[in-house]
Structures are given as structure tokens and as C-alpha cells.
C-alpha positions as CSV (number, residue, x, y, z in Angstrom):
1,M,-6.6,-4.6,-32.9
2,K,-3.1,-4.2,-34.4
3,I,-0.5,-2.8,-32.4
4,T,1.3,0.3,-34.0
5,N,4.1,1.7,-31.8
6,I,6.0,0.5,-28.8
7,K,7.7,2.9,-26.4
8,T,10.3,2.6,-23.2
9,Q,11.0,4.8,-20.4
10,V,13.6,4.4,-17.6
11,K,11.9,5.1,-14.1
12,Q,13.1,5.1,-10.6
13,I,11.1,4.5,-7.7
14,E,13.5,5.5,-4.0
15,L,13.0,3.3,-1.3
16,K,12.6,3.9,2.4
17,T,15.4,1.9,3.3
18,P,18.4,0.1,1.5
19,F,17.4,-3.3,0.3
20,K,20.0,-5.9,1.1
21,T,20.1,-9.6,0.1
22,A,23.2,-12.0,0.3
23,L,23.2,-11.2,-3.8
24,R,22.8,-7.5,-4.0
25,T,22.1,-4.0,-2.1
26,A,19.7,-1.3,-3.7
27,T,18.5,1.6,-2.8
28,H,15.9,2.4,-5.4
29,V,13.8,0.5,-8.0
30,E,14.8,0.5,-11.2
31,F,13.1,-0.6,-14.0
32,V,12.0,-0.4,-17.9
33,R,8.3,0.4,-18.6
34,V,7.2,-0.3,-22.2
35,L,4.2,1.3,-23.6
36,V,2.5,-1.0,-26.6
37,E,0.2,1.1,-28.2
38,T,-2.9,-0.2,-30.5
39,E,-4.8,1.4,-33.5
40,G,-7.6,1.6,-31.3
41,G,-6.2,3.9,-29.2
42,F,-5.4,1.4,-26.0
43,V,-2.2,1.1,-24.6
44,G,-0.8,-1.9,-22.9
45,I,2.1,-1.2,-20.0
46,G,4.7,-3.4,-19.1
47,E,7.5,-3.3,-16.9
48,A,11.0,-5.0,-15.8
49,P,13.2,-4.1,-13.3
50,A,17.4,-4.2,-13.2
51,T,17.7,-7.7,-12.0
52,K,21.3,-8.3,-12.7
53,A,22.2,-10.8,-10.4
54,I,19.2,-12.5,-10.8
55,T,18.9,-12.8,-14.6
56,G,21.9,-11.1,-15.9
57,E,20.2,-8.2,-17.4
58,G,20.5,-4.6,-16.3
59,I,18.6,-1.5,-17.7
60,E,21.2,-1.2,-20.9
61,D,20.6,-5.0,-21.4
62,I,16.6,-4.9,-21.4
63,L,16.4,-1.5,-23.0
64,H,18.7,-3.7,-26.2
65,S,16.6,-6.4,-26.1
66,I,13.4,-4.4,-26.4
67,G,14.5,-2.5,-29.5
68,T,15.9,-5.2,-31.1
69,V,12.4,-7.1,-31.2
70,Q,9.9,-4.3,-31.0
71,E,9.8,-4.1,-34.8
72,L,8.5,-7.5,-35.1
73,F,5.3,-6.6,-33.3
74,L,4.1,-3.6,-35.2
75,G,0.7,-4.6,-37.3
76,L,0.3,-7.5,-35.1
77,E,-2.7,-8.4,-33.0
78,A,-1.8,-8.7,-29.1
79,E,-2.3,-12.4,-29.0
80,E,-0.2,-13.1,-32.9
81,A,2.2,-10.9,-30.5
82,L,2.4,-13.0,-27.4
83,E,3.2,-16.1,-29.7
84,K,6.1,-14.4,-31.5
85,L,7.6,-13.1,-28.4
86,H,8.4,-16.3,-26.8
87,A,9.7,-17.2,-30.2
88,T,12.6,-14.6,-29.6
89,K,15.7,-15.6,-28.1
90,I,16.0,-12.2,-25.7
91,G,16.5,-12.3,-21.8
92,S,13.4,-13.4,-19.6
93,S,13.0,-9.8,-17.9
94,A,12.8,-8.0,-21.3
95,K,10.8,-11.0,-22.6
96,A,8.1,-10.2,-19.3
97,A,7.7,-6.3,-19.8
98,L,6.8,-7.1,-23.4
99,D,4.1,-10.0,-22.2
100,I,2.6,-8.2,-19.6
101,A,2.4,-5.4,-22.1
102,F,0.1,-7.9,-24.3
103,V,-1.8,-9.7,-21.9
104,H,-2.7,-5.9,-20.5
105,L,-3.5,-5.3,-23.9
106,L,-5.7,-8.2,-24.3
107,S,-7.7,-7.2,-21.0
108,L,-8.4,-3.7,-22.6
109,E,-9.5,-5.0,-25.6
110,A,-12.1,-7.3,-23.4
111,K,-13.1,-4.6,-21.6
112,K,-12.5,-6.5,-18.7
113,P,-10.2,-5.3,-15.6
114,L,-7.2,-7.9,-15.4
115,Y,-8.7,-9.9,-12.3
116,D,-11.6,-10.6,-14.1
117,Y,-9.5,-11.2,-17.6
118,F,-8.0,-14.0,-15.5
119,G,-11.3,-15.6,-14.0
120,A,-11.1,-14.8,-10.4
121,T,-14.2,-14.9,-8.6
122,D,-12.7,-14.4,-5.0
123,L,-11.9,-11.2,-4.4
124,T,-11.2,-11.0,-0.5
125,P,-7.8,-9.2,0.7
126,L,-4.9,-11.1,-0.1
127,Q,-1.5,-10.8,2.3
128,T,2.3,-10.5,1.4
129,D,5.0,-11.0,3.4
130,V,7.4,-8.2,3.7
131,T,11.2,-8.1,3.4
132,I,13.4,-7.8,6.2
133,S,16.9,-7.0,4.6
134,L,20.1,-8.8,5.8
135,N,21.9,-6.6,8.1
136,E,23.5,-6.9,11.4
137,S,21.4,-8.8,14.0
138,A,20.4,-6.0,16.0
139,V,19.3,-4.0,13.3
140,M,17.4,-6.8,11.4
141,L,15.5,-7.6,14.9
142,H,15.0,-3.7,14.8
143,D,13.2,-4.1,11.5
144,A,11.5,-7.1,12.1
145,K,9.4,-5.7,15.0
146,K,8.7,-2.8,13.3
147,A,7.3,-4.4,10.5
148,F,5.0,-6.4,12.8
149,D,3.7,-3.3,14.5
150,D,3.2,-1.9,11.5
151,G,0.4,-4.9,10.9
152,M,3.3,-6.9,8.5
153,E,2.6,-10.5,10.1
154,I,4.4,-12.5,7.4
155,L,8.3,-11.7,7.4
156,K,10.8,-12.8,4.9
157,V,14.4,-12.9,6.4
158,K,17.6,-11.9,4.3
159,V,20.2,-14.2,5.6
160,G,24.0,-14.4,3.9
161,S,26.6,-16.8,3.7
162,D,26.9,-16.9,7.7
163,V,25.2,-19.3,8.6
164,L,25.8,-18.7,12.0
165,H,24.5,-15.4,11.8
166,A,21.4,-16.9,10.3
167,V,20.9,-18.9,13.0
168,G,21.0,-16.4,15.6
169,V,18.8,-13.6,14.1
170,V,16.5,-16.5,12.8
171,R,16.2,-17.5,16.4
172,A,15.9,-13.9,17.7
173,I,13.3,-12.7,15.7
174,T,11.2,-15.6,16.2
175,K,11.5,-15.3,20.1
176,E,10.6,-11.8,19.7
177,L,7.9,-12.2,17.8
178,P,6.2,-15.5,18.2
179,S,3.0,-15.4,16.6
180,A,4.8,-14.2,13.3
181,K,5.1,-16.1,10.2
182,I,8.9,-16.2,9.4
183,L,10.3,-17.5,5.8
184,V,13.8,-17.7,5.4
185,D,15.6,-16.8,2.4
186,A,19.0,-17.8,2.0
187,N,19.8,-16.3,-1.5
188,Q,21.9,-19.2,-2.6
189,A,24.3,-18.5,0.1
190,W,24.6,-21.9,1.6
191,S,26.4,-25.0,1.2
192,V,24.7,-28.6,1.6
193,E,26.6,-28.8,5.3
194,D,25.6,-25.0,6.3
195,S,21.7,-25.9,5.3
196,E,22.0,-29.0,7.4
197,F,23.6,-26.8,10.8
198,F,20.7,-24.5,10.2
199,I,18.0,-26.6,9.9
200,A,19.4,-28.5,12.8
201,N,19.5,-25.4,14.8
202,M,15.8,-25.1,14.0
203,F,14.0,-27.8,15.5
204,D,12.1,-25.6,18.5
205,V,11.7,-23.0,16.1
206,A,8.4,-22.4,14.0
207,I,9.5,-21.4,10.7
208,E,7.1,-21.4,7.2
209,L,9.7,-22.2,5.0
210,I,13.5,-21.8,3.5
211,E,14.3,-20.4,0.6
212,Q,16.4,-21.5,-2.0
213,P,19.4,-22.5,0.2
214,V,22.4,-23.5,-2.1
215,V,23.1,-22.2,-5.7
216,A,20.7,-22.6,-8.4
217,S,23.0,-25.3,-10.1
218,D,23.2,-27.8,-7.2
219,L,19.8,-29.6,-8.0
220,D,21.4,-32.5,-5.7
221,G,22.0,-30.6,-3.2
222,L,18.8,-28.8,-3.1
223,K,17.1,-32.2,-3.3
224,K,19.6,-33.5,0.0
225,I,18.1,-30.8,1.9
226,T,14.7,-31.5,1.2
227,E,14.9,-35.3,2.1
228,L,16.4,-34.3,5.4
229,S,14.7,-31.1,6.6
230,H,11.2,-30.7,8.8
231,I,10.7,-27.2,7.0
232,P,9.8,-26.9,3.8
233,I,12.0,-25.8,1.1
234,L,11.2,-23.3,-1.8
235,A,13.0,-23.7,-4.7
236,D,13.3,-20.0,-6.7
237,E,16.4,-19.4,-8.6
238,A,16.4,-23.4,-9.7
239,A,13.3,-22.7,-11.2
240,F,12.8,-20.3,-13.7
241,T,11.0,-21.9,-16.7
242,L,8.4,-24.8,-17.2
243,D,11.1,-27.1,-17.7
244,D,13.2,-26.1,-15.0
245,V,10.1,-26.8,-12.7
246,K,9.2,-30.2,-14.2
247,K,12.9,-30.9,-13.2
248,V,12.6,-30.0,-9.3
249,V,9.1,-31.3,-9.1
250,V,9.7,-34.7,-11.0
251,S,13.0,-35.5,-8.7
252,K,11.5,-34.1,-5.7
253,S,14.4,-31.1,-5.2
254,A,11.8,-29.2,-3.8
255,D,8.6,-29.3,-2.0
256,M,7.5,-25.5,-3.6
257,I,8.6,-23.5,-6.3
258,N,9.2,-20.1,-6.4
259,I,7.2,-18.3,-9.8
260,K,8.6,-14.6,-10.8
261,F,7.4,-13.2,-14.1
262,M,11.2,-11.9,-14.5
263,K,12.6,-15.3,-14.5
264,C,9.8,-17.4,-16.8
265,G,9.2,-14.4,-19.0
266,G,5.9,-13.0,-18.1
267,V,2.5,-13.3,-17.1
268,S,1.6,-15.9,-19.7
269,K,4.6,-17.8,-19.0
270,A,3.5,-18.0,-15.2
271,I,0.4,-19.3,-16.1
272,E,1.6,-22.4,-17.6
273,I,3.8,-22.6,-14.6
274,L,0.6,-22.4,-12.0
275,E,-1.3,-24.8,-14.3
276,Y,1.4,-27.5,-14.4
277,A,1.7,-26.7,-10.1
278,R,-2.0,-27.1,-9.6
279,A,-2.3,-30.6,-11.6
280,Q,0.3,-31.5,-10.0
281,K,-0.9,-30.5,-6.5
282,V,2.5,-28.5,-5.5
283,P,2.3,-25.3,-3.7
284,C,3.8,-22.3,-4.9
285,M,4.8,-18.4,-4.0
286,L,4.0,-16.0,-6.1
287,G,7.0,-14.0,-6.0
288,S,8.9,-10.8,-7.4
289,M,12.3,-8.2,-7.7
290,L,12.0,-5.6,-6.8
291,E,9.5,-3.8,-9.3
292,G,7.3,-1.2,-10.4
293,P,3.6,-0.7,-9.7
294,Y,2.7,-2.3,-13.4
295,S,4.2,-6.0,-12.9
296,I,3.4,-5.9,-9.1
297,N,-0.8,-5.4,-10.4
298,M,-0.3,-7.9,-12.9
299,A,1.2,-10.3,-10.3
300,L,-1.8,-9.4,-7.6
301,H,-4.6,-9.5,-10.5
302,L,-3.3,-13.2,-11.2
303,A,-2.6,-14.5,-7.3
304,F,-6.4,-13.5,-7.2
305,S,-7.0,-16.4,-9.7
306,Y,-4.8,-19.1,-8.1
307,R,-5.6,-19.4,-4.5
308,D,-5.9,-23.0,-4.8
309,V,-2.1,-22.9,-5.8
310,I,-0.2,-20.2,-4.1
311,K,0.4,-20.6,-0.6
312,Y,2.8,-17.5,-0.2
313,I,3.0,-13.9,-1.7
314,D,5.8,-12.1,-2.2
315,L,4.7,-8.8,-3.9
316,D,6.2,-6.4,-1.3
317,S,7.8,-3.9,-3.1
318,P,5.1,-1.0,-2.7
319,L,5.5,-1.9,1.5
320,L,9.4,-0.4,0.5
321,Y,8.6,2.5,-1.8
322,K,9.7,5.5,0.1
323,T,6.2,6.7,-1.8
324,M,3.2,5.0,-3.0
325,P,2.4,5.6,-6.5
326,N,-0.6,6.0,-7.8
327,E,-0.4,3.5,-10.8
328,L,-1.1,0.9,-8.6
329,D,-4.6,-0.9,-8.5
330,F,-4.3,-2.0,-4.7
331,E,-4.2,-0.9,-1.1
332,F,-2.1,-1.9,1.3
333,R,-2.5,-2.4,4.8
334,G,0.2,-3.7,6.6
335,C,0.2,-7.2,4.7
336,E,-3.4,-6.8,3.4
337,I,-3.9,-6.3,0.0
338,S,-7.5,-5.3,-0.9
339,L,-8.3,-3.8,-4.6
340,K,-9.2,-0.3,-4.6
């Protein structure tokens, strides 16, 4: 069915508490929602959050990008629109919003829920991590204990450039919560030497992974850390596109890849990366920025279809919302996620 109209809206969802990383602080989720209408009455919905610190795109950038290309898709079928979209030169988040909407349209036209459209057969619940924001050590320990008491057993601990603080807070959390799974995310804040120091102080501590310890451009540094580390290293900002992922994998610069729609340009591009990772037997995290409910829906439906590739799920935005929106297709009980 041909696309007849494309509209955009700006939405906000307040967070329970401020979200803090080495790169930014946020008090709410702010995102662009795009609605793609067809002559058959279907409406495909996609979303992209403001991710200036990561993709370089704020809300106005995303709106402008979509505005410059949206007329290209009028009169096209969703499949044709997807092909044309990925030939355009717009930001990855704006591209992701449109990509998600076009894929949503394809599932609606096929009269299949998204998980079925993606080929999922195992619908047993999934588990996401939950973010412990960067803060003073005592605050982070309090937040970690509260999250764990609320049934969130997988904790993604955000750390910053102060590696002594990182060592102290991770050791404190693991001592207090020995049965929790701990993921450490440095968000590019460390040097190679900082990373070596942190790893050397973690030989007696159980950690699942360290995410993007050095700046994205320092692939040699990332490789050095991966080679010396007894803890798996996850590439995030170093791996935006499939080409980036291939460079990381071929050079053995990291053990795992974090896939995010806003980095790679949407769900169709995420599938390409997942297929490559499956073929190369590289485990992945399916991650997200602070995102709205429709982009989280799309990611979770996809996660059901790639259980063999996706080792970790970082889709905790709804757990951070002050109020859970009705648009979600899923129920969150602690870190467990199931279809409604």
C-alpha cells in the first residue's frame, strides 16, 4: 500500500530520577515520533530520541532531517521506501525513526505482530539490565540495592573518568550484591592505562563485561585492552554501522558488539548486523539510548527472534520512566519482560 502522508511529533516522558553517564545528564526522555500513513489506513510509527552526545543529533536536527526527505517516500510502498531511505544522507537517528516506521508498516500489511514478522518462535520472557547512573559512590550503592530489591538482577553500572571511583563503587556493589550480574559501562571515559588499572583491580570481582572503555576512534587501544582483559570487552560507540562492526570483529578489537537502532539507522540495519554476528559467532548486546515506547517495542520484538545472538539486553528505558505508557506491548516485572 502506498504511503500518503508522513507526520512528526515531539514527545517527552519524565524520568523517575536523573540519568547520568560520563557523557550527559537527562531528566526526561525527549524524542521525535514519526507517523507514516498509507492509502489502506495503516499507520506505521517510529521514534528517535535526542542523542546529541552520541550521534550528534538533537530534536531539531532529527526533525530537519526527516523534513528534508519525507516527500521522497510519498507514493511508494513501504519496501521501496526502506530502500530509498538508506540511500539518503541523513543522520542515523532520523534514519532510524523512519526505518522503524516503515518496518512497522510492513508488519501491519502482513497482518502479523512484530515478533511473528521477525520469525520469533520462543516467546518465553526476556531479561533486561537496568542502569545505575553515575553518581557519588554512596548514592550508586543505594540505587543498586534498591534496584536489586525491586527484582532487577542485572545492573549496568555507569562510571566516569575517575577510575579510582569506578574501582571503589564496583567493588562495593559486588560485595553488597554478590548474586547480581554487573555490567560496567565507561562510555569512552578511560585511557588504556585507566582500563588496565581497573581490570587489574577486578581479578577477585565477578563482572560480566566492560563496555567501551576508551574513545570510539581508538580501535588500537580497544584491542590492547581486549587482549589483556580477563573480562569480556563490549564495543559500543566504536561500532555504529555494519562496516564498523566488521572492523571491530576482524581486528579482534572487542569480544562483543552493542547494537543500537539509533547508531546503525534502524531495525533493518540492526538485522544485518545480527545476521553477520550470528555467522561470525560474535555475541551481542541489543541496546538503546533513552528512548520512547515504540522504538523499545520494536527492539524487544526483534530480541525474541535473535536469542542465539543477543546475550545481553539493555532496553531499560521503561523502567526509568516516571509513569509507564500504554503504548508498550510488554510488561516489565523487575528485569523480566513478557508480552502483554
